[in-house]
C-alpha positions as CSV (number, residue, x, y, z in Angstrom):
1,M,3.7,-17.6,-9.2
2,S,5.5,-15.2,-7.0
3,L,9.1,-16.0,-5.8
4,S,9.9,-16.7,-2.2
5,T,12.5,-13.9,-2.4
6,I,9.7,-11.3,-2.5
7,T,9.8,-9.6,0.9
8,P,6.2,-9.0,2.0
9,W,5.0,-5.5,3.0
10,V,2.5,-4.7,5.7
11,V,1.4,-1.0,5.5
12,G,-1.1,0.6,7.8
13,N,-3.3,3.2,6.1
14,W,-4.6,5.4,8.9
15,K,-6.8,7.4,6.5
16,M,-8.3,10.5,8.2
17,N,-7.4,9.2,11.7
18,P,-6.4,9.5,14.6
19,L,-6.0,12.5,16.9
20,Q,-2.4,13.5,17.7
21,T,-2.5,12.0,21.2
22,D,-3.9,8.7,20.0
23,A,-1.3,8.7,17.2
24,Q,1.5,9.1,19.6
25,T,0.2,6.2,21.8
26,L,-0.2,4.1,18.7
27,L,3.3,4.7,17.5
28,R,4.7,4.0,20.9
29,G,2.7,0.8,21.0
30,V,4.1,-0.4,17.7
31,K,7.6,0.4,18.7
32,D,7.3,-1.4,22.0
33,L,5.9,-4.5,20.4
34,L,8.7,-4.5,17.8
35,E,11.2,-4.4,20.6
36,S,9.5,-7.1,22.8
37,T,8.5,-9.4,19.9
38,P,10.8,-8.6,17.0
39,I,9.9,-8.9,13.4
40,S,12.9,-9.1,11.2
41,A,13.2,-6.4,8.5
42,E,14.5,-9.1,6.2
43,K,11.2,-11.0,6.6
44,C,8.7,-8.1,6.3
45,H,8.8,-4.5,5.3
46,L,6.6,-2.3,7.6
47,G,5.0,1.1,6.8
48,V,2.4,3.5,8.2
49,A,0.5,6.1,6.2
50,P,-0.6,8.9,8.5
51,V,-2.4,12.1,7.5
52,A,-0.3,14.7,5.7
53,I,0.2,17.0,8.7
54,A,1.7,14.1,10.7
55,L,4.1,12.8,8.1
56,T,7.3,14.3,9.4
57,Q,6.3,13.8,13.0
58,V,5.8,10.1,12.4
59,E,9.0,9.8,10.4
60,A,10.9,11.4,13.3
61,E,9.2,9.2,15.9
62,M,9.8,5.9,14.1
63,A,13.4,6.8,13.5
64,S,14.1,5.4,17.0
65,A,12.4,2.1,16.4
66,V,14.5,-1.1,16.6
67,R,13.9,-1.7,12.9
68,P,12.8,0.4,9.9
69,V,9.2,1.4,9.7
70,Y,8.6,3.5,6.6
71,T,6.4,6.5,6.5
72,V,4.0,6.5,3.6
73,A,2.1,9.5,2.3
74,Q,-1.5,8.9,1.6
75,D,-1.6,11.2,-1.4
76,V,0.6,13.4,-3.6
77,S,-0.2,16.4,-5.8
78,R,-0.7,16.2,-9.5
79,I,1.5,19.3,-9.6
80,A,5.3,18.8,-9.7
81,G,7.8,21.0,-8.0
82,M,6.8,24.1,-6.1
83,G,4.7,27.1,-6.8
84,A,1.4,28.9,-6.1
85,Y,-0.8,25.8,-5.5
86,T,-2.6,26.3,-2.2
87,G,-3.2,23.2,-0.3
88,E,-1.0,20.9,-2.4
89,V,2.0,18.8,-1.4
90,S,4.2,17.8,-4.3
91,A,6.4,14.7,-4.7
92,E,9.5,16.8,-4.5
93,L,8.4,18.2,-1.2
94,L,7.6,14.8,0.2
95,A,11.1,13.6,-0.9
96,D,12.7,16.7,0.6
97,S,11.0,15.8,4.0
98,G,12.4,12.3,3.9
99,I,9.2,10.6,2.8
100,G,10.0,7.9,0.3
101,Y,6.7,6.2,-0.2
102,V,3.2,7.2,-1.4
103,L,-0.2,5.6,-2.0
104,V,-1.7,6.4,-5.4
105,G,-5.1,5.2,-6.8
106,H,-6.9,4.2,-3.6
107,S,-10.6,3.7,-4.4
108,E,-11.5,6.5,-2.0
109,R,-9.4,8.9,-4.0
110,R,-10.9,7.5,-7.3
111,E,-14.6,7.5,-6.1
112,I,-14.9,10.3,-3.5
113,F,-12.5,12.8,-5.1
114,G,-13.0,11.8,-8.7
115,E,-9.4,11.0,-9.6
116,S,-9.3,9.8,-13.2
117,R,-6.8,7.7,-15.0
118,E,-5.1,10.9,-16.3
119,I,-4.8,12.4,-12.8
120,L,-3.5,9.2,-11.3
121,N,-1.0,8.8,-14.1
122,T,0.3,12.3,-13.5
123,K,0.7,11.6,-9.8
124,I,2.6,8.4,-10.5
125,K,4.9,10.0,-13.0
126,N,5.7,12.9,-10.6
127,A,6.2,10.5,-7.7
128,L,8.6,8.2,-9.6
129,N,10.5,11.1,-11.1
130,A,11.0,12.4,-7.6
131,G,12.5,9.1,-6.5
132,L,9.5,7.9,-4.5
133,T,8.2,4.3,-4.3
134,V,4.5,4.1,-5.4
135,I,2.0,1.8,-3.8
136,Y,-0.5,1.7,-6.6
137,C,-4.0,0.6,-5.5
138,V,-6.4,-1.3,-7.8
139,G,-9.7,-3.0,-7.3
140,E,-13.2,-3.6,-8.6
141,S,-16.7,-2.7,-7.2
142,L,-19.2,-5.3,-6.1
143,E,-21.3,-4.6,-9.3
144,Q,-18.2,-5.2,-11.5
145,R,-17.5,-8.5,-9.6
146,E,-21.0,-9.7,-9.9
147,A,-21.0,-8.9,-13.6
148,G,-17.9,-11.0,-14.1
149,Q,-15.8,-8.0,-14.9
150,A,-13.4,-8.1,-11.9
151,E,-10.3,-9.4,-13.6
152,A,-10.8,-7.1,-16.7
153,V,-11.3,-4.0,-14.5
154,V,-8.2,-4.7,-12.3
155,L,-5.9,-5.6,-15.2
156,Q,-7.0,-2.5,-17.1
157,Q,-6.1,-0.4,-14.0
158,I,-2.6,-2.0,-14.2
159,C,-2.3,-1.3,-17.9
160,D,-3.4,2.3,-17.3
161,I,-0.1,3.2,-15.7
162,A,2.2,1.5,-18.2
163,A,2.3,4.6,-20.4
164,V,4.0,6.7,-17.7
165,V,6.2,4.1,-15.9
166,E,9.6,3.8,-17.5
167,A,11.2,0.4,-17.7
168,E,13.5,0.7,-14.7
169,Q,10.9,2.5,-12.6
170,W,8.8,-0.6,-12.3
171,K,11.2,-1.7,-9.5
172,N,9.7,1.2,-7.5
173,I,6.1,0.0,-7.9
174,V,4.2,-2.0,-5.3
175,I,0.7,-3.1,-6.3
176,A,-2.1,-3.2,-3.7
177,Y,-5.3,-5.1,-4.7
178,E,-8.3,-3.9,-2.7
179,P,-11.7,-5.0,-3.8
180,I,-13.8,-1.9,-3.2
181,W,-16.6,-4.0,-1.7
182,A,-14.3,-5.2,1.1
183,I,-12.9,-1.9,2.2
184,G,-14.1,-1.0,5.7
185,T,-17.1,-3.3,5.3
186,G,-15.9,-6.2,7.4
187,K,-16.2,-8.4,4.3
188,T,-13.0,-10.0,2.9
189,A,-12.4,-11.8,-0.3
190,S,-11.8,-15.4,0.4
191,P,-8.2,-16.4,0.4
192,E,-8.9,-18.4,-2.8
193,D,-10.5,-15.5,-4.6
194,A,-7.8,-13.1,-3.4
195,Q,-5.1,-15.5,-4.6
196,A,-6.8,-16.0,-8.0
197,M,-6.8,-12.2,-8.6
198,H,-3.3,-11.8,-7.4
199,A,-2.2,-14.6,-9.8
200,Q,-3.9,-12.7,-12.6
201,I,-2.2,-9.5,-11.6
202,R,1.1,-11.3,-11.6
203,Q,0.5,-12.6,-15.1
204,G,-0.5,-9.1,-16.3
205,L,2.6,-7.5,-14.8
206,K,4.8,-10.1,-16.5
207,Q,3.4,-9.1,-19.8
208,I,4.2,-5.4,-19.1
209,T,7.5,-5.4,-17.3
210,G,10.6,-7.5,-16.6
211,Y,9.9,-6.9,-12.9
212,G,6.6,-8.6,-13.0
213,E,7.9,-11.7,-11.3
214,T,9.4,-9.8,-8.3
215,T,6.8,-7.0,-7.8
216,A,5.1,-7.2,-4.4
217,I,1.4,-7.5,-4.6
218,L,-0.5,-6.6,-1.4
219,Y,-4.0,-7.5,-0.4
220,G,-6.3,-4.9,1.2
221,G,-9.9,-4.9,2.3
222,S,-10.8,-5.6,6.0
223,V,-7.5,-7.4,6.7
224,K,-7.3,-8.3,10.4
225,P,-5.4,-10.8,12.6
226,E,-8.1,-13.3,12.2
227,N,-7.7,-13.7,8.5
228,A,-4.0,-12.6,8.0
229,V,-2.5,-16.1,8.4
230,E,-4.7,-17.6,5.6
231,L,-4.0,-14.6,3.3
232,A,-0.3,-14.8,4.0
233,A,-0.2,-18.5,3.0
234,C,-1.3,-17.6,-0.5
235,P,1.7,-17.7,-2.9
236,D,0.9,-14.5,-4.8
237,I,-0.2,-12.4,-1.8
238,N,3.0,-10.5,-0.7
239,G,1.6,-8.5,2.2
240,A,-1.3,-6.3,3.2
241,L,-2.5,-2.8,3.0
242,V,-4.3,-2.6,6.4
243,G,-7.0,0.0,7.2
244,G,-8.9,-0.1,10.5
245,A,-6.8,-2.8,12.1
246,S,-3.7,-0.7,11.7
247,L,-5.1,1.8,14.3
248,N,-4.5,-0.8,16.9
249,A,-0.8,-1.6,17.6
250,E,-1.4,-5.2,18.6
251,S,-3.5,-6.0,15.6
252,F,-1.0,-4.4,13.3
253,H,1.8,-6.3,14.8
254,K,-0.1,-9.6,14.6
255,I,-0.8,-9.1,10.9
256,A,2.9,-8.3,10.3
257,Q,3.9,-11.4,12.2
258,A,1.6,-13.5,9.9
259,F,3.4,-12.3,6.8
260,A,6.9,-12.4,8.3
261,N,6.3,-16.0,9.2
262,T,5.9,-17.0,5.6
263,Q,9.5,-16.2,4.8
């Protein structure tokens, strides 16, 4: 069971959205809501993950918010350092630009772009060695769940990264459980099913690392204000990785409120 001292995270994954004008409006909306209806940084970490070309702009814009809102990269290169790698952005370049967080292992990267365990492990190693915090995404397909393989698949994805995460680096890992069948479909795992999987992830982490009891485990997959309160009430759900609902400032703020109110 998770400890009450785990500060929840609510991270908005903007994916390949929105246009610049809409992004500026969205960020201003988030800032205004945080000012008019504060959410304590001690009760909930907040982050937004924009497209790569907007990372530094978002970082600069949110620097004037009334509380920290972290900028999260959606991806990082498998290549470390710098060099002749057209189109790539390395972990070192992210860190140099003031970006301290990165998503790795999202199902869209695994499925659409064919990112294997080896590729993901290289990205995680590079990110951690550059001082970034990794939000590592895991999750099963509908076919795997219906075949009774969900827990085995997810726990294997957790075990996959153990070879490249050094003992003290586990404190810079956040896990995001996103059942693939619930991403962008409007379907959500029931709070009971989500909690059961999160509890299994917690037990798996405790067998791998001394930080297993204090690692934040987020839920993702059609999280919205209407289900956030129920999800936030689950003891091993320590926040949310939010997709479509994060493109609306009010929805994002309400989800953050739900998790902040559990502390």
